[in-house]
N, CA and C atoms as a LAMMPS dump frame, in Angstrom:
ITEM: TIMESTEP
0
ITEM: NUMBER OF ATOMS
321
ITEM: BOX BOUNDS ff ff ff
-5.0000000000000000e+02 5.0000000000000000e+02
-5.0000000000000000e+02 5.0000000000000000e+02
-5.0000000000000000e+02 5.0000000000000000e+02
ITEM: ATOMS id mol type element x y z
1 1 1 N 216.713 246.059 254.745
2 1 2 C 216.67 244.368 254.84
3 1 3 C 216.82 243.707 253.671
4 2 1 N 218.133 244.117 252.892
5 2 2 C 218.385 243.75 251.145
6 2 3 C 219.096 242.057 251.407
7 3 1 N 219.381 241.367 252.673
8 3 2 C 219.896 240.284 252.947
9 3 3 C 218.519 239.143 252.563
10 4 1 N 217.231 239.923 252.703
11 4 2 C 215.949 239.251 252.705
12 4 3 C 216.063 238.219 250.988
13 5 1 N 216.296 237.215 250.609
14 5 2 C 216.012 236.759 249.356
15 5 3 C 214.027 236.296 249.196
16 6 1 N 213.752 237.403 248.729
17 6 2 C 212.067 236.947 248.474
18 6 3 C 211.4 235.908 247.765
19 7 1 N 212.346 235.307 247.021
20 7 2 C 212.081 233.788 246.553
21 7 3 C 211.731 232.709 247.741
22 8 1 N 212.798 233.149 248.804
23 8 2 C 212.58 232.256 249.754
24 8 3 C 211.898 232.455 251.035
25 9 1 N 210.736 233.291 250.848
26 9 2 C 210.006 233.693 252.201
27 9 3 C 208.383 233.526 251.518
28 10 1 N 208.046 232.229 252.217
29 10 2 C 206.522 232.076 251.373
30 10 3 C 205.623 232.568 252.809
31 11 1 N 204.739 233.122 252.081
32 11 2 C 203.385 233.782 252.765
33 11 3 C 202.293 232.162 252.849
34 12 1 N 201.487 232.32 254.096
35 12 2 C 200.56 231.54 254.399
36 12 3 C 199.527 232.284 255.366
37 13 1 N 198.305 231.868 254.623
38 13 2 C 197.207 232.608 255.764
39 13 3 C 196.76 231.246 256.475
40 14 1 N 196.44 231 257.608
41 14 2 C 195.772 230.247 258.279
42 14 3 C 194.218 230.672 258.949
43 15 1 N 193.263 229.939 258.768
44 15 2 C 192.275 230.237 259.249
45 15 3 C 191.624 229.187 260.435
46 16 1 N 190.656 229.772 260.93
47 16 2 C 190.484 228.9 262.155
48 16 3 C 191.048 228.515 263.329
49 17 1 N 192.422 229.661 263.29
50 17 2 C 193.596 229.05 264.319
51 17 3 C 193.091 229.946 265.548
52 18 1 N 193.216 229.142 267.046
53 18 2 C 193.117 229.795 268.139
54 18 3 C 194.148 230.838 268.851
55 19 1 N 195.269 230.943 267.913
56 19 2 C 196.441 231.974 268.4
57 19 3 C 195.928 233.46 268.381
58 20 1 N 196.528 234.121 269.612
59 20 2 C 195.987 235.206 269.625
60 20 3 C 196.962 236.336 268.638
61 21 1 N 198.185 235.767 268.129
62 21 2 C 199.222 236.372 267.185
63 21 3 C 198.707 237.089 265.902
64 22 1 N 198.815 238.27 265.623
65 22 2 C 198.299 238.509 263.979
66 22 3 C 199.268 237.829 263.038
67 23 1 N 200.37 237.536 263.5
68 23 2 C 200.896 236.854 262.377
69 23 3 C 202.392 236.118 262.978
70 24 1 N 203.081 235.251 262.492
71 24 2 C 204.055 234.672 263.417
72 24 3 C 205.116 233.936 261.981
73 25 1 N 206.437 234.022 262.158
74 25 2 C 207.418 233.346 261.24
75 25 3 C 208.139 232.008 261.698
76 26 1 N 208.098 231.127 260.764
77 26 2 C 208.553 229.825 261.084
78 26 3 C 209.882 229.974 260.338
79 27 1 N 210.606 229.257 260.992
80 27 2 C 212.171 228.908 260.103
81 27 3 C 211.987 227.577 259.736
82 28 1 N 213.26 227.756 258.914
83 28 2 C 213.383 226.033 258.601
84 28 3 C 214.707 225.792 258.946
85 29 1 N 214.668 224.987 260.367
86 29 2 C 216.271 225.147 260.681
87 29 3 C 217.209 223.736 259.622
88 30 1 N 218.614 224.34 260.497
89 30 2 C 219.48 223.752 259.181
90 30 3 C 219.681 222.069 259.397
91 31 1 N 219.115 221.583 260.28
92 31 2 C 218.921 220.057 260.083
93 31 3 C 218.038 219.711 259.054
94 32 1 N 216.832 220.059 259.106
95 32 2 C 216.061 220.188 257.753
96 32 3 C 216.668 220.288 256.962
97 33 1 N 217.189 221.319 256.359
98 33 2 C 217.579 221.989 255.162
99 33 3 C 218.739 220.943 254.917
100 34 1 N 219.583 220.111 255.517
101 34 2 C 220.762 219.373 255.288
102 34 3 C 219.949 217.993 254.891
103 35 1 N 218.871 217.731 255.566
104 35 2 C 218.423 216.265 255.27
105 35 3 C 217.605 216.11 254.22
106 36 1 N 217.157 217.388 253.643
107 36 2 C 215.847 217.447 252.74
108 36 3 C 217.082 218.049 251.401
109 37 1 N 218.297 218.614 251.691
110 37 2 C 219.096 219.08 250.808
111 37 3 C 218.454 220.063 250.114
112 38 1 N 217.592 221.367 250.583
113 38 2 C 217.503 222.628 250.526
114 38 3 C 218.007 223.688 251.111
115 39 1 N 217.729 224.958 250.575
116 39 2 C 218.584 225.886 251.009
117 39 3 C 217.405 226.451 252.245
118 40 1 N 217.989 227.584 253.113
119 40 2 C 217.091 227.956 253.866
120 40 3 C 215.677 228.572 253.211
121 41 1 N 214.772 228.441 254.044
122 41 2 C 213.232 229.144 253.67
123 41 3 C 212.678 229.715 255.09
124 42 1 N 211.816 230.627 254.692
125 42 2 C 211.148 231.138 255.88
126 42 3 C 209.524 231.287 255.211
127 43 1 N 208.567 230.965 256.337
128 43 2 C 207.096 231.02 256.388
129 43 3 C 206.366 232.168 257.124
130 44 1 N 205.833 232.844 256.659
131 44 2 C 205.451 233.96 257.465
132 44 3 C 203.575 233.92 257.194
133 45 1 N 203.19 233.166 258.58
134 45 2 C 201.544 232.871 258.752
135 45 3 C 201.23 234.081 259.229
136 46 1 N 200.036 234.495 258.506
137 46 2 C 199.051 235.092 258.859
138 46 3 C 197.728 234.718 259.404
139 47 1 N 197.376 235.354 260.856
140 47 2 C 196.565 234.64 261.144
141 47 3 C 194.969 235.335 260.847
142 48 1 N 194.433 234.724 260.13
143 48 2 C 193.018 235.908 259.345
144 48 3 C 192.002 236.424 260.199
145 49 1 N 191.449 235.692 261.388
146 49 2 C 191.02 236.701 261.815
147 49 3 C 191.701 237.812 262.916
148 50 1 N 192.755 238.095 262.926
149 50 2 C 193.029 239.14 263.505
150 50 3 C 194.005 240.025 262.642
151 51 1 N 194.504 239.49 261.546
152 51 2 C 195.201 240.519 260.319
153 51 3 C 194.537 240.926 259.644
154 52 1 N 193.203 240.281 259.415
155 52 2 C 192.183 241.007 258.538
156 52 3 C 191.736 242.271 258.771
157 53 1 N 191.484 242.452 259.837
158 53 2 C 191.098 243.698 260.87
159 53 3 C 191.514 244.636 260.68
160 54 1 N 193.147 244.58 260.516
161 54 2 C 194.12 245.917 260.602
162 54 3 C 193.787 246.527 259.192
163 55 1 N 194.134 247.688 259.177
164 55 2 C 194.45 248.408 258.133
165 55 3 C 195.586 248.108 257.307
166 56 1 N 195.631 248.422 256.119
167 56 2 C 196.875 248.293 255.009
168 56 3 C 198.044 248.456 255.851
169 57 1 N 198.29 249.656 256.63
170 57 2 C 199.504 250.41 256.988
171 57 3 C 199.789 249.628 258.459
172 58 1 N 198.601 248.914 259.102
173 58 2 C 198.974 248.325 260.285
174 58 3 C 199.616 246.896 259.444
175 59 1 N 199.112 246.309 258.84
176 59 2 C 199.75 245.092 258.152
177 59 3 C 200.661 244.861 257.458
178 60 1 N 201.197 246.017 256.743
179 60 2 C 202.792 246.62 256.731
180 60 3 C 203.236 246.567 257.755
181 61 1 N 203.268 246.821 258.674
182 61 2 C 203.843 247.059 260.238
183 61 3 C 204.176 245.835 260.38
184 62 1 N 203.179 245 260.61
185 62 2 C 202.966 243.321 261.076
186 62 3 C 204.043 242.553 260.117
187 63 1 N 203.956 242.423 259.125
188 63 2 C 204.921 242.073 258.409
189 63 3 C 206.299 242.461 258.481
190 64 1 N 206.669 243.836 258.599
191 64 2 C 207.821 244.359 258.695
192 64 3 C 208.39 243.573 260.112
193 65 1 N 207.386 243.554 260.602
194 65 2 C 207.878 243.081 262.202
195 65 3 C 208.301 241.694 262.151
196 66 1 N 207.974 240.833 261.572
197 66 2 C 208.109 239.438 261.304
198 66 3 C 209.862 239.336 260.482
199 67 1 N 209.817 240.012 258.893
200 67 2 C 210.709 239.97 258.327
201 67 3 C 212.001 240.353 259.175
202 68 1 N 212.079 241.135 260.235
203 68 2 C 213.051 241.67 260.864
204 68 3 C 213.22 240.489 262.331
205 69 1 N 212.745 239.322 262.414
206 69 2 C 213.227 238.073 262.779
207 69 3 C 214.105 237.286 261.868
208 70 1 N 214.425 237.567 260.508
209 70 2 C 215.071 236.722 259.63
210 70 3 C 216.561 237.389 260.087
211 71 1 N 217.254 236.806 260.169
212 71 2 C 218.748 236.882 260.459
213 71 3 C 219.916 237.733 258.759
214 72 1 N 220.742 238.31 259.437
215 72 2 C 221.3 238.782 257.76
216 72 3 C 222.279 238.131 257.263
217 73 1 N 222.24 236.874 257.752
218 73 2 C 222.91 235.644 257.289
219 73 3 C 222.241 234.549 256.621
220 74 1 N 220.89 234.849 256.738
221 74 2 C 219.771 234.193 255.846
222 74 3 C 219.994 232.725 256.361
223 75 1 N 220.23 232.213 257.361
224 75 2 C 220.338 230.906 257.361
225 75 3 C 219.312 230.059 257.591
226 76 1 N 218.475 230.658 258.174
227 76 2 C 217.143 229.662 258.209
228 76 3 C 216.544 229.349 259.98
229 77 1 N 217.624 230.306 260.929
230 77 2 C 217.424 230.666 262.057
231 77 3 C 216.608 231.632 262.222
232 78 1 N 216.253 232.142 263.567
233 78 2 C 215.291 233.594 263.897
234 78 3 C 215.939 234.032 264.355
235 79 1 N 215.859 235.539 264.301
236 79 2 C 216.548 236.659 265.519
237 79 3 C 215.345 236.91 266.512
238 80 1 N 216.094 236.848 267.924
239 80 2 C 214.693 236.694 268.717
240 80 3 C 214.789 238.531 269.098
241 81 1 N 213.488 238.412 269.957
242 81 2 C 212.848 240.161 270.032
243 81 3 C 214.222 240.904 270.914
244 82 1 N 214.747 240.218 271.723
245 82 2 C 215.701 240.926 272.171
246 82 3 C 217.446 240.25 272.241
247 83 1 N 218.178 241.072 271.652
248 83 2 C 219.895 240.71 271.721
249 83 3 C 220.906 241.368 272.42
250 84 1 N 221.708 240.919 272.268
251 84 2 C 223.232 241.773 272.752
252 84 3 C 223.47 243.174 271.973
253 85 1 N 222.703 242.948 270.584
254 85 2 C 222.96 244.078 270.117
255 85 3 C 221.742 244.752 269.004
256 86 1 N 220.557 244.275 269.482
257 86 2 C 219.54 244.519 268.838
258 86 3 C 218.52 244.476 269.484
259 87 1 N 217.094 245.001 268.944
260 87 2 C 216.058 244.923 269.784
261 87 3 C 214.809 244.871 268.491
262 88 1 N 213.981 244.076 268.669
263 88 2 C 212.937 244.094 267.478
264 88 3 C 211.55 244.653 268.338
265 89 1 N 211.307 246.13 267.897
266 89 2 C 210.449 246.518 268.971
267 89 3 C 209.452 247.481 268.231
268 90 1 N 208.765 248.099 268.677
269 90 2 C 207.654 249.261 267.882
270 90 3 C 208.757 250.305 266.884
271 91 1 N 209.02 250.858 268.003
272 91 2 C 210.433 251.658 267.527
273 91 3 C 211.174 251.595 266.312
274 92 1 N 211.839 250.407 265.86
275 92 2 C 212.557 249.671 264.823
276 92 3 C 211.412 249.686 263.589
277 93 1 N 210.429 248.826 264.279
278 93 2 C 209.201 248.709 263.196
279 93 3 C 209.034 249.918 262.36
280 94 1 N 208.46 250.618 263.266
281 94 2 C 208.089 252.203 262.584
282 94 3 C 209.078 252.925 261.704
283 95 1 N 210.435 253.146 262.262
284 95 2 C 211.718 253.431 261.519
285 95 3 C 211.503 252.976 260.023
286 96 1 N 211.62 251.585 259.869
287 96 2 C 211.518 250.963 258.534
288 96 3 C 210.138 250.786 257.999
289 97 1 N 209.303 251.227 258.85
290 97 2 C 207.963 251.269 257.941
291 97 3 C 207.456 252.662 257.417
292 98 1 N 208.182 253.922 258.075
293 98 2 C 208.235 254.935 257.287
294 98 3 C 208.965 255.174 256.216
295 99 1 N 210.328 254.44 255.71
296 99 2 C 211.026 254.366 255.067
297 99 3 C 210.47 253.865 253.8
298 100 1 N 209.903 252.842 253.934
299 100 2 C 208.925 251.711 253.264
300 100 3 C 207.734 252.611 252.856
301 101 1 N 206.866 252.988 253.511
302 101 2 C 206.221 254.295 253.192
303 101 3 C 206.287 255.448 252.435
304 102 1 N 207.428 255.77 252.674
305 102 2 C 207.689 257.153 251.78
306 102 3 C 208.15 256.89 249.911
307 103 1 N 208.659 255.179 250.291
308 103 2 C 209.412 254.957 249.128
309 103 3 C 207.925 254.199 248.087
310 104 1 N 206.6 253.778 248.78
311 104 2 C 205.875 253.384 248.257
312 104 3 C 205.059 254.577 247.717
313 105 1 N 204.953 255.631 248.791
314 105 2 C 204.209 256.783 247.864
315 105 3 C 204.736 257.723 246.791
316 106 1 N 206 257.442 246.365
317 106 2 C 206.702 257.91 245.272
318 106 3 C 206.174 257.14 244.091
319 107 1 N 206.094 255.568 244.251
320 107 2 C 205.456 255.258 242.865
321 107 3 C 204.805 255.82 242.444
């Protein structure tokens, strides 16, 4: 996921949300970028009542899942769960998590 500019990914914690999601990613559409003269940004929102109950490893998996929605061109749009040449699912998340976890344990 080297295409992700971490300086333009903002994390946000929501409290008191009625959402059933653990986390969600928000885009910054091109029309907003042009109107405000800003580059693309993404916001990853974690829903405290669901996210906080997870283990550290499951939290990492959730964040990996959300990061997979960022397209390779970092345009401000979002990649859907299923597309012609890709799929965001637990298999893909687990594949990337194992790479991340192995790398983290070496530090």
